[in-house]
All heavy atoms as TSV, in Angstrom:
chain	resi	resn	atom	element	x	y	z
A	1	MET	N	N	-12.317	-1.640	-0.137
A	1	MET	CA	C	-10.993	-1.231	0.256
A	1	MET	C	C	-10.644	0.109	-0.400
A	1	MET	O	O	-9.954	0.933	0.201
A	1	MET	CB	C	-9.975	-2.285	-0.110
A	1	MET	CG	C	-8.600	-1.938	0.348
A	1	MET	SD	S	-7.362	-3.224	0.407
A	1	MET	CE	C	-7.137	-3.606	-1.264
A	2	GLN	N	N	-11.112	0.316	-1.618
A	2	GLN	CA	C	-10.825	1.542	-2.309
A	2	GLN	C	C	-11.330	2.775	-1.525
A	2	GLN	O	O	-10.646	3.781	-1.426
A	2	GLN	CB	C	-11.422	1.520	-3.726
A	2	GLN	CG	C	-10.881	2.588	-4.627
A	2	GLN	CD	C	-11.368	2.407	-6.052
A	2	GLN	OE1	O	-12.254	1.637	-6.314
A	2	GLN	NE2	N	-10.750	3.130	-6.954
A	3	ALA	N	N	-12.528	2.645	-0.978
A	3	ALA	CA	C	-13.085	3.755	-0.154
A	3	ALA	C	C	-12.248	3.963	1.092
A	3	ALA	O	O	-12.035	5.095	1.494
A	3	ALA	CB	C	-14.517	3.440	0.192
A	4	MET	N	N	-11.746	2.882	1.693
A	4	MET	CA	C	-10.938	2.989	2.922
A	4	MET	C	C	-9.645	3.727	2.631
A	4	MET	O	O	-9.146	4.459	3.461
A	4	MET	CB	C	-10.650	1.620	3.509
A	4	MET	CG	C	-11.831	0.971	4.168
A	4	MET	SD	S	-11.398	-0.644	4.816
A	4	MET	CE	C	-10.236	-0.217	6.103
A	5	MET	N	N	-9.070	3.534	1.440
A	5	MET	CA	C	-7.794	4.158	1.145
A	5	MET	C	C	-7.926	5.654	0.985
A	5	MET	O	O	-6.949	6.400	1.124
A	5	MET	CB	C	-7.229	3.557	-0.143
A	5	MET	CG	C	-6.803	2.091	0.050
A	5	MET	SD	S	-5.903	1.407	-1.381
A	5	MET	CE	C	-7.187	1.312	-2.612
A	6	LYS	N	N	-9.121	6.139	0.728
A	6	LYS	CA	C	-9.355	7.570	0.556
A	6	LYS	C	C	-9.895	8.227	1.831
A	6	LYS	O	O	-10.060	9.427	1.901
A	6	LYS	CB	C	-10.328	7.813	-0.582
A	6	LYS	CG	C	-9.841	7.324	-1.904
A	6	LYS	CD	C	-10.908	7.465	-2.965
A	6	LYS	CE	C	-10.521	6.766	-4.225
A	6	LYS	NZ	N	-11.620	6.785	-5.208
A	7	ASP	N	N	-10.208	7.428	2.808
A	7	ASP	CA	C	-10.856	7.892	4.035
A	7	ASP	C	C	-9.785	8.385	5.047
A	7	ASP	O	O	-8.718	7.773	5.179
A	7	ASP	CB	C	-11.637	6.727	4.657
A	7	ASP	CG	C	-12.400	7.160	5.899
A	7	ASP	OD1	O	-13.484	7.728	5.755
A	7	ASP	OD2	O	-11.876	6.922	7.025
A	8	PRO	N	N	-10.125	9.453	5.786
A	8	PRO	CA	C	-9.133	9.987	6.754
A	8	PRO	C	C	-8.676	8.952	7.789
A	8	PRO	O	O	-7.546	9.006	8.252
A	8	PRO	CB	C	-9.885	11.117	7.462
A	8	PRO	CG	C	-11.011	11.495	6.544
A	8	PRO	CD	C	-11.311	10.244	5.736
A	9	PHE	N	N	-9.549	8.042	8.188
A	9	PHE	CA	C	-9.170	7.028	9.172
A	9	PHE	C	C	-8.931	5.684	8.546
A	9	PHE	O	O	-8.082	4.922	9.007
A	9	PHE	CB	C	-10.270	6.922	10.261
A	9	PHE	CG	C	-10.481	8.215	11.015
A	9	PHE	CD1	C	-11.575	8.986	10.728
A	9	PHE	CD2	C	-9.544	8.666	11.898
A	9	PHE	CE1	C	-11.767	10.216	11.386
A	9	PHE	CE2	C	-9.713	9.876	12.567
A	9	PHE	CZ	C	-10.840	10.656	12.291
A	10	GLY	N	N	-9.637	5.377	7.468
A	10	GLY	CA	C	-9.516	4.083	6.810
A	10	GLY	C	C	-8.127	3.880	6.232
A	10	GLY	O	O	-7.602	2.756	6.187
A	11	ASN	N	N	-7.472	4.977	5.784
A	11	ASN	CA	C	-6.124	4.807	5.235
A	11	ASN	C	C	-5.143	4.308	6.254
A	11	ASN	O	O	-4.213	3.587	5.953
A	11	ASN	CB	C	-5.666	6.086	4.551
A	11	ASN	CG	C	-5.097	7.118	5.529
A	11	ASN	OD1	O	-3.935	7.084	5.860
A	11	ASN	ND2	N	-5.943	8.056	5.963
A	12	TYR	N	N	-5.352	4.661	7.530
A	12	TYR	CA	C	-4.478	4.155	8.595
A	12	TYR	C	C	-4.678	2.638	8.795
A	12	TYR	O	O	-3.715	1.924	9.064
A	12	TYR	CB	C	-4.755	4.868	9.919
A	12	TYR	CG	C	-4.308	6.299	9.888
A	12	TYR	CD1	C	-5.217	7.332	9.933
A	12	TYR	CD2	C	-2.944	6.632	9.836
A	12	TYR	CE1	C	-4.814	8.673	9.894
A	12	TYR	CE2	C	-2.530	7.951	9.786
A	12	TYR	CZ	C	-3.450	8.949	9.824
A	12	TYR	OH	O	-3.050	10.249	9.802
A	13	VAL	N	N	-5.894	2.189	8.620
A	13	VAL	CA	C	-6.186	0.757	8.737
A	13	VAL	C	C	-5.431	-0.006	7.622
A	13	VAL	O	O	-4.791	-1.014	7.883
A	13	VAL	CB	C	-7.700	0.471	8.665
A	13	VAL	CG1	C	-7.964	-1.015	8.626
A	13	VAL	CG2	C	-8.406	1.149	9.838
A	14	VAL	N	N	-5.542	0.517	6.420
A	14	VAL	CA	C	-4.846	-0.128	5.276
A	14	VAL	C	C	-3.330	-0.119	5.524
A	14	VAL	O	O	-2.675	-1.149	5.281
A	14	VAL	CB	C	-5.218	0.553	3.931
A	14	VAL	CG1	C	-4.439	-0.036	2.785
A	14	VAL	CG2	C	-6.732	0.460	3.678
A	15	GLN	N	N	-2.792	0.971	5.978
A	15	GLN	CA	C	-1.345	1.051	6.252
A	15	GLN	C	C	-0.946	0.011	7.311
A	15	GLN	O	O	0.080	-0.662	7.164
A	15	GLN	CB	C	-0.984	2.448	6.754
A	15	GLN	CG	C	-1.053	3.534	5.701
A	15	GLN	CD	C	-0.720	4.870	6.282
A	15	GLN	OE1	O	0.388	5.058	6.810
A	15	GLN	NE2	N	-1.629	5.825	6.184
A	16	LYS	N	N	-1.723	-0.090	8.353
A	16	LYS	CA	C	-1.399	-1.041	9.434
A	16	LYS	C	C	-1.483	-2.459	8.958
A	16	LYS	O	O	-0.644	-3.304	9.318
A	16	LYS	CB	C	-2.340	-0.793	10.626
A	16	LYS	CG	C	-1.818	-1.416	11.871
A	16	LYS	CD	C	-0.448	-0.873	12.204
A	16	LYS	CE	C	-0.159	-0.919	13.656
A	16	LYS	NZ	N	1.234	-0.526	13.920
A	17	VAL	N	N	-2.477	-2.740	8.145
A	17	VAL	CA	C	-2.604	-4.109	7.588
A	17	VAL	C	C	-1.383	-4.441	6.732
A	17	VAL	O	O	-0.834	-5.536	6.827
A	17	VAL	CB	C	-3.899	-4.249	6.772
A	17	VAL	CG1	C	-3.929	-5.504	5.946
A	17	VAL	CG2	C	-5.123	-4.199	7.696
A	18	LEU	N	N	-0.946	-3.486	5.911
A	18	LEU	CA	C	0.252	-3.717	5.085
A	18	LEU	C	C	1.486	-3.997	5.941
A	18	LEU	O	O	2.331	-4.811	5.571
A	18	LEU	CB	C	0.492	-2.513	4.176
A	18	LEU	CG	C	-0.390	-2.382	2.956
A	18	LEU	CD1	C	-0.157	-1.032	2.290
A	18	LEU	CD2	C	-0.177	-3.505	1.995
A	19	GLU	N	N	1.577	-3.349	7.056
A	19	GLU	CA	C	2.747	-3.515	7.904
A	19	GLU	C	C	2.699	-4.835	8.689
A	19	GLU	O	O	3.766	-5.423	8.976
A	19	GLU	CB	C	2.776	-2.391	8.949
A	19	GLU	CG	C	3.160	-1.050	8.383
A	19	GLU	CD	C	3.104	0.041	9.429
A	19	GLU	OE1	O	2.977	-0.263	10.625
A	19	GLU	OE2	O	3.176	1.231	9.048
A	20	THR	N	N	1.509	-5.328	9.019
A	20	THR	CA	C	1.437	-6.454	9.952
A	20	THR	C	C	1.013	-7.783	9.319
A	20	THR	O	O	1.220	-8.814	9.968
A	20	THR	CB	C	0.451	-6.134	11.072
A	20	THR	OG1	O	-0.846	-5.841	10.534
A	20	THR	CG2	C	0.903	-4.935	11.893
A	21	CYS	N	N	0.518	-7.782	8.119
A	21	CYS	CA	C	0.038	-9.046	7.524
A	21	CYS	C	C	1.234	-9.872	7.016
A	21	CYS	O	O	2.317	-9.379	6.859
A	21	CYS	CB	C	-0.969	-8.770	6.433
A	21	CYS	SG	S	-0.311	-8.017	4.942
A	22	ASP	N	N	0.913	-11.157	6.760
A	22	ASP	CA	C	1.980	-12.012	6.239
A	22	ASP	C	C	2.212	-11.715	4.765
A	22	ASP	O	O	1.451	-10.982	4.118
A	22	ASP	CB	C	1.641	-13.503	6.452
A	22	ASP	CG	C	0.355	-13.892	5.735
A	22	ASP	OD1	O	0.143	-13.495	4.573
A	22	ASP	OD2	O	-0.411	-14.690	6.308
A	23	ASP	N	N	3.313	-12.238	4.244
A	23	ASP	CA	C	3.730	-11.921	2.874
A	23	ASP	C	C	2.697	-12.286	1.824
A	23	ASP	O	O	2.492	-11.549	0.864
A	23	ASP	CB	C	5.051	-12.589	2.547
A	23	ASP	CG	C	6.216	-11.978	3.334
A	23	ASP	OD1	O	6.073	-10.823	3.793
A	23	ASP	OD2	O	7.232	-12.653	3.482
A	24	GLN	N	N	2.030	-13.405	2.004
A	24	GLN	CA	C	1.025	-13.861	1.013
A	24	GLN	C	C	-0.132	-12.870	0.934
A	24	GLN	O	O	-0.536	-12.473	-0.147
A	24	GLN	CB	C	0.527	-15.238	1.371
A	24	GLN	CG	C	-0.463	-15.793	0.367
A	24	GLN	CD	C	-0.947	-17.197	0.741
A	24	GLN	OE1	O	-0.518	-17.753	1.738
A	24	GLN	NE2	N	-1.817	-17.722	-0.047
A	25	ASN	N	N	-0.628	-12.450	2.094
A	25	ASN	CA	C	-1.753	-11.478	2.079
A	25	ASN	C	C	-1.278	-10.131	1.609
A	25	ASN	O	O	-2.017	-9.419	0.937
A	25	ASN	CB	C	-2.348	-11.384	3.487
A	25	ASN	CG	C	-3.203	-12.569	3.807
A	25	ASN	OD1	O	-3.939	-13.066	2.962
A	25	ASN	ND2	N	-3.106	-13.077	5.028
A	26	ARG	N	N	-0.045	-9.735	1.953
A	26	ARG	CA	C	0.485	-8.445	1.502
A	26	ARG	C	C	0.543	-8.409	-0.024
A	26	ARG	O	O	0.160	-7.428	-0.645
A	26	ARG	CB	C	1.864	-8.221	2.087
A	26	ARG	CG	C	2.433	-6.849	1.752
A	26	ARG	CD	C	3.733	-6.568	2.471
A	26	ARG	NE	N	3.564	-6.645	3.908
A	26	ARG	CZ	C	3.977	-7.685	4.656
A	26	ARG	NH1	N	4.572	-8.722	4.091
A	26	ARG	NH2	N	3.759	-7.691	5.957
A	27	GLU	N	N	1.000	-9.499	-0.619
A	27	GLU	CA	C	1.069	-9.546	-2.085
A	27	GLU	C	C	-0.304	-9.436	-2.697
A	27	GLU	O	O	-0.492	-8.762	-3.724
A	27	GLU	CB	C	1.765	-10.843	-2.552
A	27	GLU	CG	C	3.218	-10.931	-2.173
A	27	GLU	CD	C	4.072	-9.841	-2.757
A	27	GLU	OE1	O	3.799	-9.399	-3.905
A	27	GLU	OE2	O	5.030	-9.406	-2.073
A	28	LEU	N	N	-1.303	-10.076	-2.096
A	28	LEU	CA	C	-2.683	-10.007	-2.576
A	28	LEU	C	C	-3.188	-8.575	-2.480
A	28	LEU	O	O	-3.769	-8.029	-3.446
A	28	LEU	CB	C	-3.577	-10.943	-1.802
A	28	LEU	CG	C	-5.071	-10.918	-2.134
A	28	LEU	CD1	C	-5.291	-11.374	-3.549
A	28	LEU	CD2	C	-5.826	-11.763	-1.149
A	29	ILE	N	N	-2.973	-7.940	-1.350
A	29	ILE	CA	C	-3.456	-6.555	-1.137
A	29	ILE	C	C	-2.732	-5.618	-2.102
A	29	ILE	O	O	-3.362	-4.762	-2.713
A	29	ILE	CB	C	-3.211	-6.133	0.330
A	29	ILE	CG1	C	-4.121	-6.926	1.248
A	29	ILE	CG2	C	-3.466	-4.612	0.472
A	29	ILE	CD1	C	-3.779	-6.824	2.730
A	30	LEU	N	N	-1.446	-5.791	-2.261
A	30	LEU	CA	C	-0.680	-4.922	-3.156
A	30	LEU	C	C	-1.135	-5.073	-4.614
A	30	LEU	O	O	-1.185	-4.084	-5.356
A	30	LEU	CB	C	0.822	-5.171	-3.035
A	30	LEU	CG	C	1.459	-4.616	-1.794
A	30	LEU	CD1	C	2.931	-5.060	-1.691
A	30	LEU	CD2	C	1.370	-3.112	-1.767
A	31	SER	N	N	-1.480	-6.280	-4.988
A	31	SER	CA	C	-1.949	-6.490	-6.359
A	31	SER	C	C	-3.248	-5.761	-6.612
A	31	SER	O	O	-3.524	-5.267	-7.708
A	31	SER	CB	C	-2.128	-7.979	-6.654
A	31	SER	OG	O	-3.215	-8.522	-5.944
A	32	ARG	N	N	-4.065	-5.604	-5.566
A	32	ARG	CA	C	-5.318	-4.843	-5.672
A	32	ARG	C	C	-5.089	-3.348	-5.644
A	32	ARG	O	O	-5.778	-2.594	-6.285
A	32	ARG	CB	C	-6.288	-5.254	-4.555
A	32	ARG	CG	C	-6.538	-6.739	-4.461
A	32	ARG	CD	C	-7.806	-7.140	-5.150
A	32	ARG	NE	N	-7.899	-8.568	-5.276
A	32	ARG	CZ	C	-8.694	-9.343	-4.536
A	32	ARG	NH1	N	-9.489	-8.804	-3.642
A	32	ARG	NH2	N	-8.723	-10.624	-4.716
A	33	ILE	N	N	-4.123	-2.926	-4.866
A	33	ILE	CA	C	-3.830	-1.509	-4.719
A	33	ILE	C	C	-3.069	-0.997	-5.951
A	33	ILE	O	O	-3.287	0.162	-6.368
A	33	ILE	CB	C	-2.989	-1.226	-3.449
A	33	ILE	CG1	C	-3.833	-1.502	-2.198
A	33	ILE	CG2	C	-2.456	0.196	-3.414
A	33	ILE	CD1	C	-3.054	-1.388	-0.901
A	34	LYS	N	N	-2.197	-1.805	-6.502
A	34	LYS	CA	C	-1.288	-1.382	-7.576
A	34	LYS	C	C	-2.023	-0.693	-8.726
A	34	LYS	O	O	-1.559	0.301	-9.262
A	34	LYS	CB	C	-0.531	-2.591	-8.071
A	34	LYS	CG	C	0.561	-2.266	-9.050
A	34	LYS	CD	C	1.520	-3.435	-9.276
A	34	LYS	CE	C	0.810	-4.666	-9.764
A	34	LYS	NZ	N	1.724	-5.734	-10.204
A	35	VAL	N	N	-3.173	-1.191	-9.079
A	35	VAL	CA	C	-3.942	-0.630	-10.220
A	35	VAL	C	C	-4.482	0.741	-9.912
A	35	VAL	O	O	-4.893	1.470	-10.820
A	35	VAL	CB	C	-5.059	-1.570	-10.701
A	35	VAL	CG1	C	-4.473	-2.878	-11.214
A	35	VAL	CG2	C	-6.069	-1.820	-9.605
A	36	HIS	N	N	-4.530	1.114	-8.621
A	36	HIS	CA	C	-5.081	2.400	-8.215
A	36	HIS	C	C	-4.017	3.396	-7.772
A	36	HIS	O	O	-4.384	4.496	-7.320
A	36	HIS	CB	C	-6.068	2.196	-7.049
A	36	HIS	CG	C	-7.212	1.260	-7.384
A	36	HIS	ND1	N	-8.214	1.629	-8.219
A	36	HIS	CD2	C	-7.452	0.002	-6.995
A	36	HIS	CE1	C	-9.080	0.625	-8.326
A	36	HIS	NE2	N	-8.620	-0.371	-7.590
A	37	LEU	N	N	-2.760	3.063	-7.877
A	37	LEU	CA	C	-1.694	3.932	-7.347
A	37	LEU	C	C	-1.746	5.341	-7.909
A	37	LEU	O	O	-1.655	6.321	-7.137
A	37	LEU	CB	C	-0.327	3.320	-7.564
A	37	LEU	CG	C	0.082	2.229	-6.602
A	37	LEU	CD1	C	1.475	1.705	-6.978
A	37	LEU	CD2	C	0.062	2.687	-5.167
A	38	ASN	N	N	-1.873	5.476	-9.204
A	38	ASN	CA	C	-1.888	6.827	-9.785
A	38	ASN	C	C	-3.066	7.634	-9.313
A	38	ASN	O	O	-2.950	8.830	-9.025
A	38	ASN	CB	C	-1.853	6.757	-11.299
A	38	ASN	CG	C	-0.476	6.367	-11.829
A	38	ASN	OD1	O	0.512	6.662	-11.195
A	38	ASN	ND2	N	-0.445	5.714	-12.973
A	39	ALA	N	N	-4.247	7.012	-9.199
A	39	ALA	CA	C	-5.433	7.687	-8.727
A	39	ALA	C	C	-5.271	8.071	-7.258
A	39	ALA	O	O	-5.677	9.164	-6.819
A	39	ALA	CB	C	-6.673	6.829	-8.902
A	40	LEU	N	N	-4.666	7.193	-6.440
A	40	LEU	CA	C	-4.483	7.464	-5.032
A	40	LEU	C	C	-3.605	8.675	-4.771
A	40	LEU	O	O	-3.769	9.416	-3.808
A	40	LEU	CB	C	-3.897	6.255	-4.302
A	40	LEU	CG	C	-4.836	5.048	-4.115
A	40	LEU	CD1	C	-4.054	3.877	-3.590
A	40	LEU	CD2	C	-5.966	5.435	-3.193
A	41	LYS	N	N	-2.668	8.933	-5.686
A	41	LYS	CA	C	-1.773	10.059	-5.529
A	41	LYS	C	C	-2.486	11.386	-5.552
A	41	LYS	O	O	-1.998	12.397	-5.072
A	41	LYS	CB	C	-0.702	10.037	-6.598
A	41	LYS	CG	C	0.293	8.906	-6.443
A	41	LYS	CD	C	1.282	8.877	-7.581
A	41	LYS	CE	C	2.230	7.712	-7.451
A	41	LYS	NZ	N	3.151	7.641	-8.576
A	42	SER	N	N	-3.710	11.418	-6.108
A	42	SER	CA	C	-4.458	12.664	-6.214
A	42	SER	C	C	-5.365	12.924	-5.010
A	42	SER	O	O	-5.990	13.971	-4.924
A	42	SER	CB	C	-5.261	12.680	-7.507
A	42	SER	OG	O	-6.267	11.675	-7.492
A	43	TYR	N	N	-5.443	11.948	-4.108
A	43	TYR	CA	C	-6.272	12.099	-2.891
A	43	TYR	C	C	-5.386	12.331	-1.679
A	43	TYR	O	O	-4.353	11.695	-1.557
A	43	TYR	CB	C	-7.126	10.845	-2.657
A	43	TYR	CG	C	-8.170	10.606	-3.719
A	43	TYR	CD1	C	-7.923	9.720	-4.739
A	43	TYR	CD2	C	-9.389	11.261	-3.678
A	43	TYR	CE1	C	-8.867	9.485	-5.724
A	43	TYR	CE2	C	-10.336	11.063	-4.656
A	43	TYR	CZ	C	-10.071	10.178	-5.676
A	43	TYR	OH	O	-11.019	9.946	-6.629
A	44	THR	N	N	-5.772	13.248	-0.865
A	44	THR	CA	C	-4.982	13.570	0.338
A	44	THR	C	C	-4.632	12.331	1.159
A	44	THR	O	O	-3.472	12.118	1.494
A	44	THR	CB	C	-5.745	14.564	1.247
A	44	THR	OG1	O	-6.004	15.739	0.476
A	44	THR	CG2	C	-4.942	14.915	2.470
A	45	TYR	N	N	-5.632	11.502	1.421
A	45	TYR	CA	C	-5.380	10.334	2.263
A	45	TYR	C	C	-4.841	9.172	1.479
A	45	TYR	O	O	-4.146	8.322	2.017
A	45	TYR	CB	C	-6.655	9.979	3.002
A	45	TYR	CG	C	-7.160	11.127	3.865
A	45	TYR	CD1	C	-8.277	11.850	3.516
A	45	TYR	CD2	C	-6.406	11.562	4.946
A	45	TYR	CE1	C	-8.693	12.945	4.257
A	45	TYR	CE2	C	-6.809	12.665	5.697
A	45	TYR	CZ	C	-7.942	13.348	5.342
A	45	TYR	OH	O	-8.338	14.433	6.083
A	46	GLY	N	N	-5.142	9.138	0.174
A	46	GLY	CA	C	-4.556	8.110	-0.685
A	46	GLY	C	C	-3.055	8.242	-0.783
A	46	GLY	O	O	-2.335	7.268	-0.914
A	47	LYS	N	N	-2.584	9.492	-0.689
A	47	LYS	CA	C	-1.136	9.738	-0.743
A	47	LYS	C	C	-0.420	9.053	0.425
A	47	LYS	O	O	0.744	8.653	0.288
A	47	LYS	CB	C	-0.848	11.246	-0.679
A	47	LYS	CG	C	-1.247	11.999	-1.943
A	47	LYS	CD	C	-0.995	13.473	-1.779
A	47	LYS	CE	C	-1.523	14.250	-2.955
A	47	LYS	NZ	N	-1.378	15.699	-2.779
A	48	HIS	N	N	-1.111	8.923	1.531
A	48	HIS	CA	C	-0.506	8.237	2.685
A	48	HIS	C	C	-0.249	6.780	2.389
A	48	HIS	O	O	0.793	6.214	2.820
A	48	HIS	CB	C	-1.411	8.384	3.930
A	48	HIS	CG	C	-1.610	9.761	4.407
A	48	HIS	ND1	N	-0.582	10.565	4.830
A	48	HIS	CD2	C	-2.737	10.500	4.512
A	48	HIS	CE1	C	-1.069	11.745	5.179
A	48	HIS	NE2	N	-2.370	11.733	4.981
A	49	ILE	N	N	-1.156	6.151	1.660
A	49	ILE	CA	C	-0.981	4.735	1.301
A	49	ILE	C	C	0.214	4.587	0.364
A	49	ILE	O	O	1.065	3.718	0.550
A	49	ILE	CB	C	-2.252	4.194	0.598
A	49	ILE	CG1	C	-3.484	4.304	1.492
A	49	ILE	CG2	C	-2.025	2.756	0.143
A	49	ILE	CD1	C	-3.508	3.425	2.673
A	50	VAL	N	N	0.263	5.443	-0.661
A	50	VAL	CA	C	1.372	5.423	-1.610
A	50	VAL	C	C	2.697	5.631	-0.884
A	50	VAL	O	O	3.670	4.894	-1.109
A	50	VAL	CB	C	1.164	6.463	-2.713
A	50	VAL	CG1	C	2.402	6.524	-3.636
A	50	VAL	CG2	C	-0.081	6.182	-3.526
A	51	SER	N	N	2.719	6.580	0.027
A	51	SER	CA	C	3.933	6.862	0.791
A	51	SER	C	C	4.339	5.657	1.646
A	51	SER	O	O	5.534	5.334	1.716
A	51	SER	CB	C	3.688	8.093	1.694
A	51	SER	OG	O	4.788	8.314	2.492
A	52	ARG	N	N	3.367	5.020	2.264
A	52	ARG	CA	C	3.661	3.848	3.096
A	52	ARG	C	C	4.236	2.705	2.259
A	52	ARG	O	O	5.217	2.054	2.668
A	52	ARG	CB	C	2.413	3.370	3.857
A	52	ARG	CG	C	2.615	2.134	4.659
A	52	ARG	CD	C	3.560	2.363	5.798
A	52	ARG	NE	N	3.017	3.410	6.662
A	52	ARG	CZ	C	3.575	3.855	7.755
A	52	ARG	NH1	N	4.702	3.344	8.163
A	52	ARG	NH2	N	3.056	4.804	8.433
A	53	ILE	N	N	3.712	2.497	1.093
A	53	ILE	CA	C	4.215	1.419	0.222
A	53	ILE	C	C	5.633	1.763	-0.201
A	53	ILE	O	O	6.514	0.907	-0.158
A	53	ILE	CB	C	3.298	1.273	-1.045
A	53	ILE	CG1	C	1.952	0.673	-0.609
A	53	ILE	CG2	C	3.959	0.345	-2.070
A	53	ILE	CD1	C	0.899	0.676	-1.699
A	54	GLU	N	N	5.874	3.006	-0.586
A	54	GLU	CA	C	7.216	3.424	-0.961
A	54	GLU	C	C	8.186	3.242	0.202
A	54	GLU	O	O	9.320	2.810	0.020
A	54	GLU	CB	C	7.209	4.872	-1.450
A	54	GLU	CG	C	6.532	5.079	-2.757
A	54	GLU	CD	C	6.385	6.528	-3.163
A	54	GLU	OE1	O	6.541	7.425	-2.304
A	54	GLU	OE2	O	6.033	6.778	-4.296
A	55	LYS	N	N	7.752	3.582	1.392
A	55	LYS	CA	C	8.613	3.461	2.593
A	55	LYS	C	C	8.941	1.989	2.875
A	55	LYS	O	O	10.091	1.670	3.168
A	55	LYS	CB	C	7.898	4.063	3.785
A	55	LYS	CG	C	8.731	4.189	5.007
A	55	LYS	CD	C	7.931	4.852	6.117
A	55	LYS	CE	C	8.812	5.444	7.161
A	55	LYS	NZ	N	8.057	6.133	8.184
A	56	LEU	N	N	7.982	1.115	2.724
A	56	LEU	CA	C	8.214	-0.318	2.921
A	56	LEU	C	C	9.238	-0.840	1.901
A	56	LEU	O	O	10.105	-1.625	2.250
A	56	LEU	CB	C	6.913	-1.109	2.818
A	56	LEU	CG	C	5.944	-0.978	3.982
A	56	LEU	CD1	C	4.614	-1.626	3.628
A	56	LEU	CD2	C	6.518	-1.580	5.244
A	57	VAL	N	N	9.106	-0.366	0.680
A	57	VAL	CA	C	10.034	-0.792	-0.361
A	57	VAL	C	C	11.424	-0.245	-0.116
A	57	VAL	O	O	12.421	-0.958	-0.164
A	57	VAL	CB	C	9.518	-0.353	-1.764
A	57	VAL	CG1	C	10.599	-0.579	-2.813
A	57	VAL	CG2	C	8.248	-1.061	-2.134
A	58	MET	N	N	11.523	1.064	0.209
A	58	MET	CA	C	12.819	1.717	0.405
A	58	MET	C	C	13.582	1.183	1.593
A	58	MET	O	O	14.789	1.013	1.571
A	58	MET	CB	C	12.639	3.229	0.565
A	58	MET	CG	C	12.125	3.899	-0.664
A	58	MET	SD	S	13.362	3.858	-1.917
A	58	MET	CE	C	12.880	5.215	-2.893
A	59	THR	N	N	12.882	0.932	2.709
A	59	THR	CA	C	13.566	0.480	3.917
A	59	THR	C	C	13.868	-0.998	3.894
A	59	THR	O	O	14.538	-1.477	4.810
A	59	THR	CB	C	12.746	0.842	5.152
A	59	THR	OG1	O	11.470	0.197	5.095
A	59	THR	CG2	C	12.583	2.346	5.318
A	60	GLY	N	N	13.296	-1.703	2.946
A	60	GLY	CA	C	13.566	-3.126	2.839
A	60	GLY	C	C	12.967	-3.908	3.975
A	60	GLY	O	O	13.452	-4.979	4.332
A	61	GLU	N	N	11.875	-3.406	4.571
A	61	GLU	CA	C	11.235	-4.125	5.660
A	61	GLU	C	C	10.649	-5.442	5.188
A	61	GLU	O	O	10.481	-6.353	5.975
A	61	GLU	CB	C	10.137	-3.274	6.260
A	61	GLU	CG	C	10.609	-2.128	7.067
A	61	GLU	CD	C	9.485	-1.279	7.643
A	61	GLU	OE1	O	8.338	-1.738	7.598
A	61	GLU	OE2	O	9.757	-0.195	8.105
A	62	ARG	N	N	10.347	-5.494	3.939
A	62	ARG	CA	C	9.727	-6.693	3.400
A	62	ARG	C	C	10.627	-7.285	2.300
A	62	ARG	O	O	11.491	-6.641	1.754
A	62	ARG	CB	C	8.337	-6.356	2.807
A	62	ARG	CG	C	7.416	-5.732	3.843
A	62	ARG	CD	C	7.147	-6.708	4.920
A	62	ARG	NE	N	6.419	-6.052	6.002
A	62	ARG	CZ	C	6.375	-6.504	7.232
A	62	ARG	NH1	N	6.958	-7.576	7.576
A	62	ARG	NH2	N	5.680	-5.858	8.164
A	63	HIS	N	N	10.356	-8.533	1.976
A	63	HIS	CA	C	11.211	-9.226	0.994
A	63	HIS	C	C	11.135	-8.559	-0.370
A	63	HIS	O	O	10.315	-7.713	-0.649
A	63	HIS	CB	C	10.814	-10.705	0.896
A	63	HIS	CG	C	9.410	-10.911	0.336
A	63	HIS	ND1	N	9.192	-10.959	-0.991
A	63	HIS	CD2	C	8.242	-11.093	0.933
A	63	HIS	CE1	C	7.897	-11.133	-1.216
A	63	HIS	NE2	N	7.297	-11.212	-0.049
A	64	SER	N	N	12.007	-8.961	-1.239
A	64	SER	CA	C	12.147	-8.309	-2.537
A	64	SER	C	C	10.890	-8.431	-3.402
A	64	SER	O	O	10.706	-7.664	-4.325
A	64	SER	CB	C	13.339	-8.883	-3.304
A	64	SER	OG	O	13.152	-10.258	-3.527
A	65	GLY	N	N	9.985	-9.340	-3.108
A	65	GLY	CA	C	8.727	-9.452	-3.864
A	65	GLY	C	C	7.909	-8.212	-3.787
A	65	GLY	O	O	7.191	-7.852	-4.692
A	66	LEU	N	N	7.997	-7.498	-2.652
A	66	LEU	CA	C	7.266	-6.247	-2.507
A	66	LEU	C	C	7.763	-5.215	-3.473
A	66	LEU	O	O	6.988	-4.535	-4.142
A	66	LEU	CB	C	7.399	-5.741	-1.058
A	66	LEU	CG	C	6.727	-4.411	-0.742
A	66	LEU	CD1	C	5.237	-4.488	-0.953
A	66	LEU	CD2	C	7.010	-4.015	0.685
A	67	ALA	N	N	9.058	-5.117	-3.626
A	67	ALA	CA	C	9.613	-4.113	-4.535
A	67	ALA	C	C	9.249	-4.424	-5.965
A	67	ALA	O	O	8.857	-3.567	-6.716
A	67	ALA	CB	C	11.132	-4.092	-4.386
A	68	SER	N	N	9.302	-5.701	-6.359
A	68	SER	CA	C	8.940	-6.037	-7.713
A	68	SER	C	C	7.454	-5.890	-7.943
A	68	SER	O	O	7.010	-5.510	-9.021
A	68	SER	CB	C	9.415	-7.457	-8.047
A	68	SER	OG	O	8.731	-8.405	-7.235
A	69	SER	N	N	6.650	-6.167	-6.938
A	69	SER	CA	C	5.202	-6.042	-7.073
A	69	SER	C	C	4.823	-4.557	-7.221
A	69	SER	O	O	3.946	-4.190	-7.996
A	69	SER	CB	C	4.521	-6.600	-5.828
A	69	SER	OG	O	3.161	-6.317	-5.827
A	70	TYR	N	N	5.508	-3.693	-6.486
A	70	TYR	CA	C	5.197	-2.269	-6.493
A	70	TYR	C	C	5.629	-1.616	-7.795
A	70	TYR	O	O	4.976	-0.818	-8.370
A	70	TYR	CB	C	5.887	-1.580	-5.301
A	70	TYR	CG	C	5.708	-0.085	-5.344
A	70	TYR	CD1	C	4.473	0.491	-5.076
A	70	TYR	CD2	C	6.780	0.761	-5.615
A	70	TYR	CE1	C	4.313	1.866	-5.081
A	70	TYR	CE2	C	6.625	2.121	-5.626
A	70	TYR	CZ	C	5.382	2.660	-5.376
A	70	TYR	OH	O	5.234	4.024	-5.398
A	71	SER	N	N	6.800	-2.016	-8.295
A	71	SER	CA	C	7.373	-1.326	-9.446
A	71	SER	C	C	6.798	-1.780	-10.787
A	71	SER	O	O	6.947	-1.094	-11.759
A	71	SER	CB	C	8.907	-1.528	-9.480
A	71	SER	OG	O	9.189	-2.890	-9.585
A	72	SER	N	N	6.096	-2.895	-10.838
A	72	SER	CA	C	5.563	-3.347	-12.133
A	72	SER	C	C	4.244	-2.712	-12.457
A	72	SER	O	O	3.592	-2.060	-11.742
A	72	SER	CB	C	5.462	-4.834	-12.196
A	72	SER	OG	O	5.098	-5.443	-11.023
């Protein structure tokens, strides 16, 4: 998954999965992504993942567990 997050096309797959999966799977994926957030910010395509997570948190599309998972 780490390679997909840095890939020009793979990052779109990860973004779409985050948008469409159920809450339990989203929490699992976010727990895996969270440790890589700072590193992802330095990659062109990784920035898209970080932006998508921030957008999901800001717009409140997902329950409050997403916000607490992202911010910790």
